[in-house]
PDB file as gemmi writes it, atoms N, CA and C in Angstrom:
CRYST1    1.000    1.000    1.000  90.00  90.00  90.00 P 1                      
ATOM      1  N   MET A   1      92.082-126.017  40.575  1.00  0.00           N  
ATOM      2  CA  MET A   1      92.832-126.472  41.727  1.00  0.00           C  
ATOM      3  C   MET A   1      94.275-126.025  41.589  1.00  0.00           C  
ATOM      4  N   ASP A   2      94.802-125.514  42.659  1.00  0.00           N  
ATOM      5  CA  ASP A   2      96.210-125.137  42.688  1.00  0.00           C  
ATOM      6  C   ASP A   2      97.048-126.367  43.010  1.00  0.00           C  
ATOM      7  N   ILE A   3      98.244-126.418  42.441  1.00  0.00           N  
ATOM      8  CA  ILE A   3      99.187-127.477  42.800  1.00  0.00           C  
ATOM      9  C   ILE A   3     100.029-126.963  43.952  1.00  0.00           C  
ATOM     10  N   TRP A   4     100.005-127.701  45.058  1.00  0.00           N  
ATOM     11  CA  TRP A   4     100.747-127.317  46.242  1.00  0.00           C  
ATOM     12  C   TRP A   4     102.051-128.093  46.325  1.00  0.00           C  
ATOM     13  N   GLU A   5     103.057-127.423  46.795  1.00  0.00           N  
ATOM     14  CA  GLU A   5     104.325-128.061  47.147  1.00  0.00           C  
ATOM     15  C   GLU A   5     104.206-128.550  48.593  1.00  0.00           C  
ATOM     16  N   LYS A   6     105.168-129.322  49.006  1.00  0.00           N  
ATOM     17  CA  LYS A   6     105.182-129.861  50.369  1.00  0.00           C  
ATOM     18  C   LYS A   6     105.088-128.749  51.414  1.00  0.00           C  
ATOM     19  N   GLU A   7     105.803-127.660  51.191  1.00  0.00           N  
ATOM     20  CA  GLU A   7     105.835-126.566  52.153  1.00  0.00           C  
ATOM     21  C   GLU A   7     104.453-125.923  52.318  1.00  0.00           C  
ATOM     22  N   THR A   8     103.711-125.797  51.213  1.00  0.00           N  
ATOM     23  CA  THR A   8     102.377-125.199  51.265  1.00  0.00           C  
ATOM     24  C   THR A   8     101.434-126.081  52.070  1.00  0.00           C  
ATOM     25  N   LEU A   9     101.533-127.393  51.857  1.00  0.00           N  
ATOM     26  CA  LEU A   9     100.709-128.339  52.611  1.00  0.00           C  
ATOM     27  C   LEU A   9     101.025-128.256  54.097  1.00  0.00           C  
ATOM     28  N   TYR A  10     102.303-128.259  54.440  1.00  0.00           N  
ATOM     29  CA  TYR A  10     102.694-128.163  55.848  1.00  0.00           C  
ATOM     30  C   TYR A  10     102.240-126.842  56.471  1.00  0.00           C  
ATOM     31  N   ALA A  11     102.309-125.752  55.709  1.00  0.00           N  
ATOM     32  CA  ALA A  11     101.881-124.450  56.226  1.00  0.00           C  
ATOM     33  C   ALA A  11     100.378-124.442  56.511  1.00  0.00           C  
ATOM     34  N   ALA A  12      99.590-125.050  55.612  1.00  0.00           N  
ATOM     35  CA  ALA A  12      98.136-125.122  55.820  1.00  0.00           C  
ATOM     36  C   ALA A  12      97.813-125.966  57.056  1.00  0.00           C  
ATOM     37  N   GLN A  13      98.565-127.051  57.243  1.00  0.00           N  
ATOM     38  CA  GLN A  13      98.349-127.883  58.426  1.00  0.00           C  
ATOM     39  C   GLN A  13      98.702-127.107  59.695  1.00  0.00           C  
ATOM     40  N   LYS A  14      99.833-126.436  59.667  1.00  0.00           N  
ATOM     41  CA  LYS A  14     100.282-125.692  60.845  1.00  0.00           C  
ATOM     42  C   LYS A  14      99.302-124.571  61.198  1.00  0.00           C  
ATOM     43  N   LYS A  15      98.709-123.977  60.174  1.00  0.00           N  
ATOM     44  CA  LYS A  15      97.733-122.895  60.364  1.00  0.00           C  
ATOM     45  C   LYS A  15      96.413-123.421  60.928  1.00  0.00           C  
ATOM     46  N   GLY A  16      96.199-124.741  60.832  1.00  0.00           N  
ATOM     47  CA  GLY A  16      94.946-125.323  61.321  1.00  0.00           C  
ATOM     48  C   GLY A  16      93.785-125.137  60.365  1.00  0.00           C  
ATOM     49  N   ALA A  17      94.086-125.101  59.090  1.00  0.00           N  
ATOM     50  CA  ALA A  17      93.064-124.849  58.067  1.00  0.00           C  
ATOM     51  C   ALA A  17      92.252-126.100  57.753  1.00  0.00           C  
ATOM     52  N   ASP A  18      91.059-125.862  57.202  1.00  0.00           N  
ATOM     53  CA  ASP A  18      90.238-126.936  56.650  1.00  0.00           C  
ATOM     54  C   ASP A  18      90.464-126.942  55.134  1.00  0.00           C  
ATOM     55  N   PHE A  19      90.836-128.090  54.587  1.00  0.00           N  
ATOM     56  CA  PHE A  19      91.101-128.182  53.158  1.00  0.00           C  
ATOM     57  C   PHE A  19      91.069-129.645  52.735  1.00  0.00           C  
ATOM     58  N   THR A  20      91.056-129.859  51.437  1.00  0.00           N  
ATOM     59  CA  THR A  20      91.099-131.204  50.873  1.00  0.00           C  
ATOM     60  C   THR A  20      92.238-131.247  49.870  1.00  0.00           C  
ATOM     61  N   VAL A  21      92.954-132.370  49.851  1.00  0.00           N  
ATOM     62  CA  VAL A  21      94.068-132.532  48.923  1.00  0.00           C  
ATOM     63  C   VAL A  21      93.779-133.701  47.983  1.00  0.00           C  
ATOM     64  N   PHE A  22      93.963-133.440  46.704  1.00  0.00           N  
ATOM     65  CA  PHE A  22      93.864-134.454  45.668  1.00  0.00           C  
ATOM     66  C   PHE A  22      95.285-134.929  45.380  1.00  0.00           C  
ATOM     67  N   PHE A  23      95.609-136.147  45.819  1.00  0.00           N  
ATOM     68  CA  PHE A  23      96.935-136.715  45.577  1.00  0.00           C  
ATOM     69  C   PHE A  23      96.904-137.486  44.262  1.00  0.00           C  
ATOM     70  N   PHE A  24      97.929-137.281  43.436  1.00  0.00           N  
ATOM     71  CA  PHE A  24      97.979-137.889  42.109  1.00  0.00           C  
ATOM     72  C   PHE A  24      99.425-138.152  41.708  1.00  0.00           C  
ATOM     73  N   THR A  25      99.595-138.846  40.605  1.00  0.00           N  
ATOM     74  CA  THR A  25     100.875-138.929  39.916  1.00  0.00           C  
ATOM     75  C   THR A  25     100.603-138.608  38.449  1.00  0.00           C  
ATOM     76  N   PRO A  26     101.503-137.906  37.786  1.00  0.00           N  
ATOM     77  CA  PRO A  26     101.252-137.438  36.426  1.00  0.00           C  
ATOM     78  C   PRO A  26     101.030-138.546  35.388  1.00  0.00           C  
ATOM     79  N   MET A  27     101.642-139.679  35.560  1.00  0.00           N  
ATOM     80  CA  MET A  27     101.523-140.753  34.565  1.00  0.00           C  
ATOM     81  C   MET A  27     100.316-141.663  34.804  1.00  0.00           C  
ATOM     82  N   CYS A  28      99.520-141.382  35.809  1.00  0.00           N  
ATOM     83  CA  CYS A  28      98.364-142.210  36.168  1.00  0.00           C  
ATOM     84  C   CYS A  28      97.145-141.757  35.359  1.00  0.00           C  
ATOM     85  N   GLY A  29      96.644-142.638  34.496  1.00  0.00           N  
ATOM     86  CA  GLY A  29      95.470-142.322  33.684  1.00  0.00           C  
ATOM     87  C   GLY A  29      94.232-142.074  34.521  1.00  0.00           C  
ATOM     88  N   ASN A  30      94.017-142.888  35.546  1.00  0.00           N  
ATOM     89  CA  ASN A  30      92.870-142.683  36.440  1.00  0.00           C  
ATOM     90  C   ASN A  30      92.971-141.347  37.168  1.00  0.00           C  
ATOM     91  N   CYS A  31      94.192-140.932  37.473  1.00  0.00           N  
ATOM     92  CA  CYS A  31      94.387-139.639  38.147  1.00  0.00           C  
ATOM     93  C   CYS A  31      93.966-138.487  37.240  1.00  0.00           C  
ATOM     94  N   GLN A  32      94.275-138.591  35.967  1.00  0.00           N  
ATOM     95  CA  GLN A  32      93.908-137.533  35.030  1.00  0.00           C  
ATOM     96  C   GLN A  32      92.393-137.420  34.909  1.00  0.00           C  
ATOM     97  N   MET A  33      91.715-138.567  34.833  1.00  0.00           N  
ATOM     98  CA  MET A  33      90.258-138.550  34.762  1.00  0.00           C  
ATOM     99  C   MET A  33      89.654-138.000  36.063  1.00  0.00           C  
ATOM    100  N   ALA A  34      90.155-138.472  37.198  1.00  0.00           N  
ATOM    101  CA  ALA A  34      89.639-138.019  38.488  1.00  0.00           C  
ATOM    102  C   ALA A  34      89.901-136.529  38.693  1.00  0.00           C  
ATOM    103  N   SER A  35      91.022-136.038  38.219  1.00  0.00           N  
ATOM    104  CA  SER A  35      91.330-134.621  38.336  1.00  0.00           C  
ATOM    105  C   SER A  35      90.282-133.774  37.608  1.00  0.00           C  
ATOM    106  N   ARG A  36      89.880-134.210  36.430  1.00  0.00           N  
ATOM    107  CA  ARG A  36      88.837-133.490  35.692  1.00  0.00           C  
ATOM    108  C   ARG A  36      87.514-133.517  36.455  1.00  0.00           C  
ATOM    109  N   LEU A  37      87.201-134.652  37.079  1.00  0.00           N  
ATOM    110  CA  LEU A  37      85.953-134.753  37.848  1.00  0.00           C  
ATOM    111  C   LEU A  37      85.980-133.839  39.074  1.00  0.00           C  
ATOM    112  N   VAL A  38      87.108-133.795  39.762  1.00  0.00           N  
ATOM    113  CA  VAL A  38      87.229-132.912  40.931  1.00  0.00           C  
ATOM    114  C   VAL A  38      87.122-131.461  40.478  1.00  0.00           C  
ATOM    115  N   ASP A  39      87.744-131.129  39.352  1.00  0.00           N  
ATOM    116  CA  ASP A  39      87.616-129.774  38.806  1.00  0.00           C  
ATOM    117  C   ASP A  39      86.157-129.444  38.519  1.00  0.00           C  
ATOM    118  N   MET A  40      85.415-130.411  37.994  1.00  0.00           N  
ATOM    119  CA  MET A  40      83.997-130.192  37.695  1.00  0.00           C  
ATOM    120  C   MET A  40      83.209-129.871  38.962  1.00  0.00           C  
ATOM    121  N   THR A  41      83.531-130.538  40.060  1.00  0.00           N  
ATOM    122  CA  THR A  41      82.792-130.272  41.297  1.00  0.00           C  
ATOM    123  C   THR A  41      82.995-128.830  41.738  1.00  0.00           C  
ATOM    124  N   GLN A  42      84.165-128.296  41.511  1.00  0.00           N  
ATOM    125  CA  GLN A  42      84.428-126.911  41.908  1.00  0.00           C  
ATOM    126  C   GLN A  42      83.712-125.924  40.993  1.00  0.00           C  
ATOM    127  N   ASN A  43      83.517-126.285  39.740  1.00  0.00           N  
ATOM    128  CA  ASN A  43      82.852-125.399  38.793  1.00  0.00           C  
ATOM    129  C   ASN A  43      81.338-125.441  38.924  1.00  0.00           C  
ATOM    130  N   VAL A  44      80.789-126.572  39.388  1.00  0.00           N  
ATOM    131  CA  VAL A  44      79.345-126.759  39.448  1.00  0.00           C  
ATOM    132  C   VAL A  44      78.742-126.172  40.713  1.00  0.00           C  
ATOM    133  N   ASP A  45      79.465-126.210  41.805  1.00  0.00           N  
ATOM    134  CA  ASP A  45      78.891-125.842  43.089  1.00  0.00           C  
ATOM    135  C   ASP A  45      79.879-124.969  43.857  1.00  0.00           C  
ATOM    136  N   ASN A  46      79.372-124.289  44.824  1.00  0.00           N  
ATOM    137  CA  ASN A  46      80.220-123.470  45.688  1.00  0.00           C  
ATOM    138  C   ASN A  46      80.694-124.299  46.872  1.00  0.00           C  
ATOM    139  N   ILE A  47      81.712-125.085  46.648  1.00  0.00           N  
ATOM    140  CA  ILE A  47      82.268-125.893  47.727  1.00  0.00           C  
ATOM    141  C   ILE A  47      83.046-124.952  48.642  1.00  0.00           C  
ATOM    142  N   HIS A  48      82.796-125.075  49.916  1.00  0.00           N  
ATOM    143  CA  HIS A  48      83.367-124.138  50.873  1.00  0.00           C  
ATOM    144  C   HIS A  48      84.701-124.602  51.432  1.00  0.00           C  
ATOM    145  N   THR A  49      85.403-125.412  50.691  1.00  0.00           N  
ATOM    146  CA  THR A  49      86.700-125.872  51.153  1.00  0.00           C  
ATOM    147  C   THR A  49      87.726-125.690  50.043  1.00  0.00           C  
ATOM    148  N   THR A  50      88.940-125.476  50.438  1.00  0.00           N  
ATOM    149  CA  THR A  50      90.035-125.386  49.479  1.00  0.00           C  
ATOM    150  C   THR A  50      90.397-126.793  49.034  1.00  0.00           C  
ATOM    151  N   ILE A  51      90.504-126.979  47.731  1.00  0.00           N  
ATOM    152  CA  ILE A  51      90.950-128.263  47.189  1.00  0.00           C  
ATOM    153  C   ILE A  51      92.232-127.999  46.423  1.00  0.00           C  
ATOM    154  N   ALA A  52      93.289-128.704  46.802  1.00  0.00           N  
ATOM    155  CA  ALA A  52      94.594-128.532  46.167  1.00  0.00           C  
ATOM    156  C   ALA A  52      95.071-129.862  45.617  1.00  0.00           C  
ATOM    157  N   LYS A  53      95.958-129.796  44.630  1.00  0.00           N  
ATOM    158  CA  LYS A  53      96.586-130.989  44.070  1.00  0.00           C  
ATOM    159  C   LYS A  53      98.007-131.103  44.626  1.00  0.00           C  
ATOM    160  N   VAL A  54      98.403-132.353  44.920  1.00  0.00           N  
ATOM    161  CA  VAL A  54      99.779-132.615  45.345  1.00  0.00           C  
ATOM    162  C   VAL A  54     100.272-133.839  44.585  1.00  0.00           C  
ATOM    163  N   ASP A  55     101.397-133.688  43.897  1.00  0.00           N  
ATOM    164  CA  ASP A  55     102.022-134.790  43.164  1.00  0.00           C  
ATOM    165  C   ASP A  55     102.732-135.688  44.172  1.00  0.00           C  
ATOM    166  N   LEU A  56     102.235-136.904  44.299  1.00  0.00           N  
ATOM    167  CA  LEU A  56     102.753-137.827  45.304  1.00  0.00           C  
ATOM    168  C   LEU A  56     104.206-138.234  45.045  1.00  0.00           C  
ATOM    169  N   ASN A  57     104.671-138.099  43.811  1.00  0.00           N  
ATOM    170  CA  ASN A  57     106.065-138.421  43.505  1.00  0.00           C  
ATOM    171  C   ASN A  57     107.043-137.549  44.277  1.00  0.00           C  
ATOM    172  N   TYR A  58     106.619-136.333  44.636  1.00  0.00           N  
ATOM    173  CA  TYR A  58     107.505-135.399  45.319  1.00  0.00           C  
ATOM    174  C   TYR A  58     107.355-135.411  46.832  1.00  0.00           C  
ATOM    175  N   VAL A  59     106.390-136.165  47.334  1.00  0.00           N  
ATOM    176  CA  VAL A  59     106.154-136.179  48.781  1.00  0.00           C  
ATOM    177  C   VAL A  59     105.920-137.616  49.294  1.00  0.00           C  
ATOM    178  N   PRO A  60     106.834-138.538  49.020  1.00  0.00           N  
ATOM    179  CA  PRO A  60     106.608-139.921  49.454  1.00  0.00           C  
ATOM    180  C   PRO A  60     106.472-140.056  50.969  1.00  0.00           C  
ATOM    181  N   GLU A  61     107.118-139.166  51.717  1.00  0.00           N  
ATOM    182  CA  GLU A  61     107.008-139.231  53.180  1.00  0.00           C  
ATOM    183  C   GLU A  61     105.597-138.883  53.638  1.00  0.00           C  
ATOM    184  N   ILE A  62     104.922-138.012  52.917  1.00  0.00           N  
ATOM    185  CA  ILE A  62     103.537-137.676  53.250  1.00  0.00           C  
ATOM    186  C   ILE A  62     102.631-138.859  52.945  1.00  0.00           C  
ATOM    187  N   ALA A  63     102.872-139.515  51.818  1.00  0.00           N  
ATOM    188  CA  ALA A  63     102.098-140.707  51.470  1.00  0.00           C  
ATOM    189  C   ALA A  63     102.229-141.763  52.556  1.00  0.00           C  
ATOM    190  N   GLN A  64     103.431-141.928  53.063  1.00  0.00           N  
ATOM    191  CA  GLN A  64     103.664-142.916  54.109  1.00  0.00           C  
ATOM    192  C   GLN A  64     102.982-142.494  55.411  1.00  0.00           C  
ATOM    193  N   THR A  65     103.111-141.238  55.790  1.00  0.00           N  
ATOM    194  CA  THR A  65     102.503-140.740  57.023  1.00  0.00           C  
ATOM    195  C   THR A  65     100.984-140.865  56.981  1.00  0.00           C  
ATOM    196  N   LEU A  66     100.381-140.517  55.830  1.00  0.00           N  
ATOM    197  CA  LEU A  66      98.926-140.556  55.701  1.00  0.00           C  
ATOM    198  C   LEU A  66      98.412-141.943  55.314  1.00  0.00           C  
ATOM    199  N   GLU A  67      99.341-142.863  55.091  1.00  0.00           N  
ATOM    200  CA  GLU A  67      99.020-144.243  54.709  1.00  0.00           C  
ATOM    201  C   GLU A  67      98.181-144.289  53.425  1.00  0.00           C  
ATOM    202  N   ILE A  68      98.575-143.480  52.454  1.00  0.00           N  
ATOM    203  CA  ILE A  68      97.912-143.486  51.150  1.00  0.00           C  
ATOM    204  C   ILE A  68      98.394-144.728  50.405  1.00  0.00           C  
ATOM    205  N   THR A  69      97.438-145.572  50.033  1.00  0.00           N  
ATOM    206  CA  THR A  69      97.793-146.853  49.429  1.00  0.00           C  
ATOM    207  C   THR A  69      97.749-146.847  47.911  1.00  0.00           C  
ATOM    208  N   SER A  70      97.067-145.861  47.319  1.00  0.00           N  
ATOM    209  CA  SER A  70      97.028-145.770  45.859  1.00  0.00           C  
ATOM    210  C   SER A  70      96.581-144.370  45.461  1.00  0.00           C  
ATOM    211  N   VAL A  71      96.765-144.077  44.195  1.00  0.00           N  
ATOM    212  CA  VAL A  71      96.288-142.813  43.640  1.00  0.00           C  
ATOM    213  C   VAL A  71      95.320-143.124  42.511  1.00  0.00           C  
ATOM    214  N   PRO A  72      94.392-142.255  42.262  1.00  0.00           N  
ATOM    215  CA  PRO A  72      94.160-140.972  42.903  1.00  0.00           C  
ATOM    216  C   PRO A  72      93.529-141.130  44.287  1.00  0.00           C  
ATOM    217  N   ALA A  73      93.746-140.134  45.121  1.00  0.00           N  
ATOM    218  CA  ALA A  73      93.171-140.138  46.471  1.00  0.00           C  
ATOM    219  C   ALA A  73      92.817-138.714  46.873  1.00  0.00           C  
ATOM    220  N   LEU A  74      91.702-138.587  47.567  1.00  0.00           N  
ATOM    221  CA  LEU A  74      91.312-137.317  48.180  1.00  0.00           C  
ATOM    222  C   LEU A  74      91.459-137.472  49.683  1.00  0.00           C  
ATOM    223  N   VAL A  75      92.129-136.524  50.313  1.00  0.00           N  
ATOM    224  CA  VAL A  75      92.290-136.544  51.765  1.00  0.00           C  
ATOM    225  C   VAL A  75      91.714-135.239  52.304  1.00  0.00           C  
ATOM    226  N   LYS A  76      90.780-135.382  53.241  1.00  0.00           N  
ATOM    227  CA  LYS A  76      90.129-134.225  53.857  1.00  0.00           C  
ATOM    228  C   LYS A  76      90.847-133.899  55.160  1.00  0.00           C  
ATOM    229  N   PHE A  77      91.160-132.620  55.337  1.00  0.00           N  
ATOM    230  CA  PHE A  77      91.810-132.132  56.542  1.00  0.00           C  
ATOM    231  C   PHE A  77      90.860-131.184  57.259  1.00  0.00           C  
ATOM    232  N   LYS A  78      90.737-131.343  58.568  1.00  0.00           N  
ATOM    233  CA  LYS A  78      89.979-130.433  59.424  1.00  0.00           C  
ATOM    234  C   LYS A  78      90.940-129.907  60.477  1.00  0.00           C  
ATOM    235  N   GLU A  79      90.984-128.615  60.610  1.00  0.00           N  
ATOM    236  CA  GLU A  79      91.889-127.958  61.558  1.00  0.00           C  
ATOM    237  C   GLU A  79      93.324-128.455  61.381  1.00  0.00           C  
ATOM    238  N   GLY A  80      93.699-128.708  60.113  1.00  0.00           N  
ATOM    239  CA  GLY A  80      95.060-129.118  59.791  1.00  0.00           C  
ATOM    240  C   GLY A  80      95.352-130.592  59.942  1.00  0.00           C  
ATOM    241  N   ASN A  81      94.386-131.365  60.426  1.00  0.00           N  
ATOM    242  CA  ASN A  81      94.602-132.796  60.653  1.00  0.00           C  
ATOM    243  C   ASN A  81      93.829-133.628  59.638  1.00  0.00           C  
ATOM    244  N   PRO A  82      94.460-134.695  59.118  1.00  0.00           N  
ATOM    245  CA  PRO A  82      93.739-135.562  58.184  1.00  0.00           C  
ATOM    246  C   PRO A  82      92.620-136.305  58.905  1.00  0.00           C  
ATOM    247  N   VAL A  83      91.404-136.253  58.336  1.00  0.00           N  
ATOM    248  CA  VAL A  83      90.267-136.890  58.993  1.00  0.00           C  
ATOM    249  C   VAL A  83      89.593-137.960  58.137  1.00  0.00           C  
ATOM    250  N   ASP A  84      89.810-137.937  56.828  1.00  0.00           N  
ATOM    251  CA  ASP A  84      89.144-138.921  55.974  1.00  0.00           C  
ATOM    252  C   ASP A  84      89.891-139.014  54.656  1.00  0.00           C  
ATOM    253  N   VAL A  85      89.807-140.193  54.044  1.00  0.00           N  
ATOM    254  CA  VAL A  85      90.427-140.416  52.738  1.00  0.00           C  
ATOM    255  C   VAL A  85      89.433-141.147  51.852  1.00  0.00           C  
ATOM    256  N   SER A  86      89.469-140.830  50.568  1.00  0.00           N  
ATOM    257  CA  SER A  86      88.607-141.519  49.610  1.00  0.00           C  
ATOM    258  C   SER A  86      89.418-141.891  48.377  1.00  0.00           C  
ATOM    259  N   TYR A  87      89.208-143.122  47.957  1.00  0.00           N  
ATOM    260  CA  TYR A  87      89.780-143.598  46.699  1.00  0.00           C  
ATOM    261  C   TYR A  87      88.673-143.758  45.660  1.00  0.00           C  
ATOM    262  N   ARG A  88      87.444-143.450  46.042  1.00  0.00           N  
ATOM    263  CA  ARG A  88      86.272-143.561  45.162  1.00  0.00           C  
ATOM    264  C   ARG A  88      86.116-142.263  44.373  1.00  0.00           C  
ATOM    265  N   LEU A  89      86.855-142.150  43.302  1.00  0.00           N  
ATOM    266  CA  LEU A  89      86.845-140.934  42.503  1.00  0.00           C  
ATOM    267  C   LEU A  89      86.407-141.230  41.071  1.00  0.00           C  
ATOM    268  N   HIS A  90      85.515-142.197  40.939  1.00  0.00           N  
ATOM    269  CA  HIS A  90      85.099-142.649  39.616  1.00  0.00           C  
ATOM    270  C   HIS A  90      83.953-141.837  39.029  1.00  0.00           C  
ATOM    271  N   ASP A  91      83.250-141.062  39.862  1.00  0.00           N  
ATOM    272  CA  ASP A  91      82.192-140.205  39.338  1.00  0.00           C  
ATOM    273  C   ASP A  91      82.006-138.978  40.241  1.00  0.00           C  
ATOM    274  N   VAL A  92      81.356-137.972  39.683  1.00  0.00           N  
ATOM    275  CA  VAL A  92      81.178-136.708  40.385  1.00  0.00           C  
ATOM    276  C   VAL A  92      80.362-136.892  41.661  1.00  0.00           C  
ATOM    277  N   THR A  93      79.370-137.766  41.622  1.00  0.00           N  
ATOM    278  CA  THR A  93      78.522-137.991  42.797  1.00  0.00           C  
ATOM    279  C   THR A  93      79.350-138.492  43.980  1.00  0.00           C  
ATOM    280  N   ALA A  94      80.226-139.443  43.741  1.00  0.00           N  
ATOM    281  CA  ALA A  94      81.083-139.971  44.813  1.00  0.00           C  
ATOM    282  C   ALA A  94      81.980-138.889  45.388  1.00  0.00           C  
ATOM    283  N   ILE A  95      82.464-138.017  44.535  1.00  0.00           N  
ATOM    284  CA  ILE A  95      83.331-136.928  45.006  1.00  0.00           C  
ATOM    285  C   ILE A  95      82.558-135.929  45.840  1.00  0.00           C  
ATOM    286  N   PHE A  96      81.342-135.544  45.351  1.00  0.00           N  
ATOM    287  CA  PHE A  96      80.489-134.644  46.142  1.00  0.00           C  
ATOM    288  C   PHE A  96      80.166-135.239  47.497  1.00  0.00           C  
ATOM    289  N   GLU A  97      79.812-136.521  47.520  1.00  0.00           N  
ATOM    290  CA  GLU A  97      79.471-137.171  48.790  1.00  0.00           C  
ATOM    291  C   GLU A  97      80.637-137.101  49.761  1.00  0.00           C  
ATOM    292  N   PHE A  98      81.846-137.327  49.265  1.00  0.00           N  
ATOM    293  CA  PHE A  98      83.020-137.268  50.132  1.00  0.00           C  
ATOM    294  C   PHE A  98      83.252-135.838  50.626  1.00  0.00           C  
ATOM    295  N   LEU A  99      83.182-134.861  49.726  1.00  0.00           N  
ATOM    296  CA  LEU A  99      83.455-133.476  50.101  1.00  0.00           C  
ATOM    297  C   LEU A  99      82.461-132.951  51.126  1.00  0.00           C  
ATOM    298  N   TYR A 100      81.201-133.393  51.030  1.00  0.00           N  
ATOM    299  CA  TYR A 100      80.170-132.874  51.929  1.00  0.00           C  
ATOM    300  C   TYR A 100      79.909-133.762  53.145  1.00  0.00           C  
ATOM    301  N   SER A 101      80.567-134.909  53.222  1.00  0.00           N  
ATOM    302  CA  SER A 101      80.374-135.764  54.400  1.00  0.00           C  
ATOM    303  C   SER A 101      81.051-135.140  55.605  1.00  0.00           C  
ATOM    304  N   GLU A 102      80.513-135.416  56.751  1.00  0.00           N  
ATOM    305  CA  GLU A 102      81.108-134.881  57.989  1.00  0.00           C  
ATOM    306  C   GLU A 102      82.084-135.829  58.517  1.00  0.00           C  
TER     307      GLU A 102                                                      
END                                                                             
């Protein structure tokens, strides 16, 4: 997963892209574990969406806009718009279900 800056996220939204963002904070132990699980999903299967990491410490305005209440969080974007959020990142199955849900 690439780490995106705020500008990269805004550019993907403006372009109308489909992508998923893994929001985290570096000192969060659960975030570190969830990051490894999300990485595993990309290595195990051919997920047809871009998954990027964004450090929430640097984008508090995005957290507020998207109403992210805790980390780690996965936010799915369709055509540049946020459509779903998941805080269930405790196992690979939950992550796959979120990534493949419509």
